[in-house]
Each structure stands twice: as C-alpha cells, then as structure tokens.
N, C-alpha and C positions, 0 to 999 in steps of 0.2 A: 757548284757546292758552295757555302754563303760563309766568308772572310771577316768575320769580328774582329780582328785583332789589329792592334793600335799601341799606343803609346801606354804602357800599363806596369807602372816600375817594379807593383805586386803581384806578377803573375809566376814568379820565380824566388820568393824567400828565401830571405840568406839559412845557408840551413844550420841547424844546431849541433849545436855540441851533445846533447844530449838524447837519447830515446824521446818521439812522443810517450805522451803520458798515458794513454792508455794503449799501447805496444802488448803484443802479447797475449790481451783478451779477443776470445776467441765467442763471435757473435752469428747467430744465424736466424735469418729473419725472414717469415715467411707469410706477412702480415701482408696488406694489403690497403689500398687508399686509404688514407694518408697517414694517420696518427700512427701507426706500429715504423710504416717505413723512414716515416721523421726522425722517428725515437730512435732510429739505428743509423741514420745519417749524421745524425749526432755523433754518436757514439765513432762514431767509422771518421769524421772530420779530423779526431785527433790520437789517431791511429789505433783501436779496433779493426780485425780483419772480419770483417762485415762479409758473409755470405750469403747470398738473395737468391732462396730456393720458389723456382717458378714452375707451374704448371707449364707444362710440354706447350701448348695454348701461348702462353706469357702472360705475365701477370698485367693485372686489366688497364694500368696505370703508363702500360703504353700505348692503350685505347684512348687516354683520357684528355681532351684540351686538343690545341695548337699542335701544328707542324708545317717542322721547316725544309722542304724536300724530302718530304715519307719519314721524315723524321719526327719522332715527339720527343716535344720539348721539356713537359711535365718528369717524363722520363729519365732523361738526362740530368734534373736538378735535385729529382730526390731518390734515387738509386745513383747517383755519387759516391767514388769508392766502395765500391759495392763488385762481390766477383758472383756472377750469375750462375747458378748450375740450375737442370729443367730437371722436375720429377715429377710423378703424377703418384701425390699421396693415396688416393683411391685404389690404387694397387697393395697385393703384400707384399713385390717386391721392393717397388718406392717407400712403402712405410718402413722393411726392415732398414734400406741403405738410411732413411731418416735417424733414426733409432744410431748408426752407426756415426751419423756427423753427428748427432746431440750428445754420443757418447764422449767425443772430443775438444767440446764449449763450455763456454760460461755463459752464455746466454740462449734464448731463443727467445724468440720474437715471436709473436702471432696474435692473431683479431679473427677466426672460425667465431662461430657462435658455441657457447657455451653446450659440451656433450660431445661436440663434434670431436675434439681429439681421441674422447673417451672410444669413443665408437671405431676409431684407427686403430687403437691401442698403443695410443701417444702422448695419453694423456702422465701427468709427474711422478704417477705410484709407479707407471712403466717404463719415463727415460729415469728418473735417479734412480734407479735401480740398477741401472747401465754407469751411472755417475750420478754421487750423491752431491757433490758439490755446483750441481746444475741449477744457475735462475732461471724459473720459466716466466716473463712477460704477457700476461694473457688481458689486452684489451678488445671493453664492447662497450656497446652505448653504455649499455647497464648494469656491466657489471655480470659476474660466475651464480648470483645468485639473486632474490626478490620475484616478485611478480611479473617482472616485466623480462628478464636475464634472458626469454628465448626469443624476443622480439628485437629482431634487426635496426642495427641503431647508427647513421652516421652521424657528421662533423652538423649537418643541418638540424640533427634532432636535436642533437647536443642543446645547440644553437636557442631552440623554442623552447625544448625542457628545462633547461637552466633558468631562463629567465634573462636572458641575453635581448631576443625578438623585442621583447616586452618593452621592451627599456631602450630600443631602439629608433628613430623615425619621427616625424615629427606630429606634435601632439594632438594635430588634429586628424594623423594620417594612419596607416596598417600598420602592426608590427612588420619592422625590418631586418630581413637574412643579410648577412654581408654575402659578397660577388664572388669569393674563396672560402677556400675550404679555415675557418678562422677556428673553430672549434678544435677541427685533427689538429689546425698546430699546435694550441696550449696543449691539449693532452700527448704529444708528443714531447714535447718539453717536459710536462709532469712525468714523462716516462721514463728521458733518459736520466732524469733523477733519482726517478723510484726504481731503474734496476740497480743506478751507480750505488744507492742504499742498499739495495739487497745484495751487494756484491761486496761494498763493506760490513757487512752483517756477515758476511762469509770466513771472513780476514777473523770475527771476534769466536762464531759457532764450529766455523768447521765444516758445515750446511752449507746447501742451496735455499731456495724457498720458492713460492709460488707468488707471484705479484697480481692482484686483479686492481686492476681500472678502468672503471669505466669514463665512457667521456663525459656522459654530463658529469659527474660527479667533480671532475676536472676543471668545467664551466663555472659551479657553485664556488669554487675555490676561489675566483678571481671575481666573483659578486657577493661575498661573503656580506661586507659591506652596505650594499642594499639590502640585502636576505634580514640583514640585522635589527638593523634600521626597524623594517616591516614589524616582526618581531616584536622590538621593545615598546614601541612608540604606535601600532597600528595604523599609522602613513603610510601609503602604494604608492613606493617610488614608480614618476611615470614616464612617457615620451616628451623625450624637453627639446629633440633637433638636436642644434649644434652648444647651447643650451648649458646652465649645468644648474642645480638647484641650491651648488653650496661654495658659488663664485660670481663675481663676475669683475670688467667683463670677459668672457670667455666665450668666443664667436670666431665666424670665416666673415672674414670680408669682402667686399667686390672694389678693385683700386682701378681707378681712372683706364689703365690701359686691357681690361679684360679678364686680370688673374684674381684670384683668390689667393687670401692669405690667414694664418688662425693665428689669435690671440689667445693668451693665456693667462690672465694676473691673481694667480692662485693667493698671494700673499698680499700684505694692505703697502707692505713696503714697493713693488712692482706695481698694484693699480695707484698709487699718488706717479709713479714717474708715467703711467700713461697718461691720465688723466690731465697731467702738467704738459705732454707732449701735443694733446691732442686741442690745445691752448683753454681748459677748461680745469680751471687747477683750484678754483671755488668748487668742484664738488668735492672733492676728500677731504673740506671742513663740514661736512654732514656732518649728524649721529648718526646716521646708518652704515656709513661706509665705510666702518671700523675692523667689520665681522664681512665674514665670504658670505653668510646669509643674508645677510642687510643689502649688500650691496647686490646679490640674487635678485631677491625682493624687486630694486632698483634698472630693472638688467636693461629694462626698453630707453630708459636715461641714457644710460651708460653706452648702450649702443648706437643710440644716435649721434653721443658726440665722437667717438672712437669710429664709426662707419662713415660719417658722414668727411671728416677726419682723411682718411685711407683713401673715399672717391675721389677725389681729388688729388693724387699725389698714381704714381706708376708705382709696379710691383717692386723695379729697384732703391726706388724713393724713402718707399712705407720700410722696406727694411731695413736699410742704412738709416732714417734717422732713430729706428728703436732699437737698434744695436747699439747708436753711439748715446742714446739714452739709458740703455743698460734695460729695456725691456721687452719681455719675452715676445719673441714670433716668428712662425713659421711659414715661409711660403707652401701653397697646398701645391703636389709638383705630382703633375703626371711620369711616365716614366721614362719617361726623354728628359726629363730633366733632373731624374735620380741620377742617369748616366752619363750627363756631361756637370754634372755636380764638383768643385772643383776642391770643398773639405774632403769630403766621399771618394772621390779620387784620391785626392792628398793621403788617407787612411786605408786605401786598400779595400773599402766594402765592400766595393762589385770587383772581381775579379775575372781574368777571361781565362780557361782551362781547352787546354787543348784536346782537340775529337778528331777523330778517323774518320768521323760519319760528315761532322759539321765543319770541319779545322778547330775553328775554336766556338765557345761558345762562352757570352760572359751571363755570371749569375751570384749571388751573393756571398762572401768567406767565410769563413768561419764565425760564427756567432759572436765569440770572446777570444781574445787575446791572451797570453800566457808569455812573460817576458823570456821565460827558459823554455816550455816545450809547447812552440806555439801550433794551433791547427793547421790543416794545409786538406788544398782539392787534388789528389792526385787523378783521379780521371771523373770523366762524367760516366751516365751512366753506360752498362755494356749491353752489347747488342745480348739478343736474347741466347741463350746458353753459350755464352762467348768463352766460362770459364769451366764447363761442367769435366772434358778431358780431364784438367787440372784436378778439380778439387774429387772428384771419384777414382782418380789415379791416388792423391793424397790416401783415398781410404786403402791402396791396394785394389780397386778393379782396372785391370787390363783394359787393355782395345779390344780384344775380341769380346770381352765380357760387354765391355763399351756396347757393342757392334748390336750385340743380342739384346740388351734392352733397350735398343734406339728401335730394334725391330720390333719390338713386344710395347713400343712405346711408352716406358717408363719414363725415359728421358724425350 
C-alpha cells in the first residue's frame, strides 16, 4: 500500500447546513477518454449521483497512464464520486437495462460515434419516450452532423484542427501538442456548462433536449481572438514560443539556481514596475512603451533587461523582489513544487482522498468554492463493477437475475 496521507486540514471539510447544490441530479456517464467523463466528474463534485456505465471489460481509462501498486491513477481521479456498474450495451439485455437506467435519470453523457446509439435503439427518441425530461449530452470530435461527423476524434485532433497546435511552439519549430489531454479538459468544462444550461431550460419548458458538443468547437471557443484577428486583418497569428504578440515583457526566465520563473506584464503599470525593479527605469520613457503591441515589438530589449537581472538571483530572491514591487510573477512549478506550495496548501487546492486500494491519493479539489454549498470529493474512482448489484438493485433486479446476467456476460 502507498501511504500519501499527511497534514491536510481540507481532507474533511466542515459539513454544510445545506444539501449539495446538485443533490438529486442523477447522471448516467457512459463516455470514455476523457472529455465526457470529466464533465460528469465536475457534476459529481457538487452532489450529482453519477452512475458510471462500463463495459464488463472495464473503461479504457482503467488502462490509461501510470499505475501505482497496479492501480490506475488517472482512473482514480477522473472517476471520483462515481458509482460503477458494468453493462454490455452491445446486447439486447444490456440495452433494455440501460433504458431503465435512463428512464430514472436527468442526464445521460455519451461519446460514441454518431449513429451508435441509434443502432442500439438508444437514441434520444427512444430514451425520451420513456423520460421526456431527459437531457442527452452527446460529445464527439466533430459533432453529430457535417462532413467529418463520422470521423473518430480525440482531444489531440481538436488541438490540431482548432489552431491551437499552429500557435504553440517556437517560431522556427514544428506545431506543438500539449503532453496532457488539454482539449478534453476544455470540452469537459464546456460540457458541464452545457448540461446545466439544458437542465435549466428544462425548468422553463418542462422538456429535456439533446446537447450536441464538438471537441473541435470547444477549442475554437477559447481561440476566438486569434481567429477573428485573422478574419478581419488577414494577418495570420504565428508561433511565438513563450512570448506574446500583444505585450511584453512576457516570457520565462532562468534563475541563478537553475529554476525558471514566468513574468507577465500585461498592463503598462505592471510593465513600469518590472523595468524599475530590474534597474532599467528609462525604458518606461520610450514612446513605444505605452502600448502592449509597442512593447511586444521591443521584446528582445525587454527580455535582455529582465532576463539578465533574474539570472543573477535565486528563484526565491526573484519571487520575493517581484512581490515587494507588486509585479506579476509565477515560479514554473513541477508537481513536487505544487504539492509543497504553502498557498495551495492553505487553500486546500490539493486534497487527500481515502481509498481502499491506495490508502490515500492526493488530487485537485473541486474546481471552485461555494460559500454555502461547497463541492466535495467523497470517494476516488471505484473498482470495476463495484456498485453493479446496488445500482441494478435500485431497478428491482435481484440476486438471481443478476447472477444470470453475469453468466451471459451482460454485466
């Protein structure tokens, strides 16, 4: 067993006098890798009852990424606050049981290729016939229609086709992809908002509806500025490395003790504080200094001044000096730094979650704080089928029928 426990005042937050904000909301999560499951995770953090429907062979996330003591780490995080039921949706019996699950749900999250639910008889027409108030959240790479709808699409495809990779990397290097599922995270955040929007609309109309969400379009939403700039000016945004075409100084700089810090001087006032701090106050008198684009055109001169000053000092000295000057700076952290940072510890940004397989596992806490109805992480990702008997029992399926379903490999 791996013991990650320690002093964590936020492991057991004070109980709220109010129920969780999404208490009573039932979510069926049958999506995989990672956008749809992340959306359901966010809802679960704030009290939704999330039922994770897995194939009897297990969700692919159980085989993704690193393991600790043979336990999949990513799964423990993305499946937190969920109950696991196994169900083979390729079988008629599995499809009938799924319809019964959906009949009592508020939201179904899926990311099969368009046409798959229809082929199984689980399309929205069928599901809403049993439950007109159901919201069906459909997440794919390209959406439910259009020339590319049939294509498989993961987050990497969204990062490439949205323009993100085109903008990321050094000017003389290739397009660069993030080393983690960034587009899936963006799509998951978008999807959680979309689901709650559709559920709010249900309060007004009395009916559920279909949410059609594309990973590519979710990424386009966060790249709206560069896209609109090209459309209106004809100027194609290009890779800038760690610099910005809109302001300077904005870069990462190496410290005397071999660490890195990131400096962002987005406003004139912050830029003035930075150049005064590094001993170059005359730069603030230059005619080009008063606009972000003007400073960006002289980024080389500003980088030399800032980078040279930082290179003569340790990371702690640099961060302390910037803090005293009220200039924006962030140390470039690795995950050891994240887990040791006193501010993040004081905020409870990383919490310890008890787990029967790992003893405890540390992970980020809920994404935001509500003063009266805070979110919580009640459990890490469950074992495969851990709640199958419990969940199917809620449908009236008893032990004998469950045993027969298991023998036929439906569950």
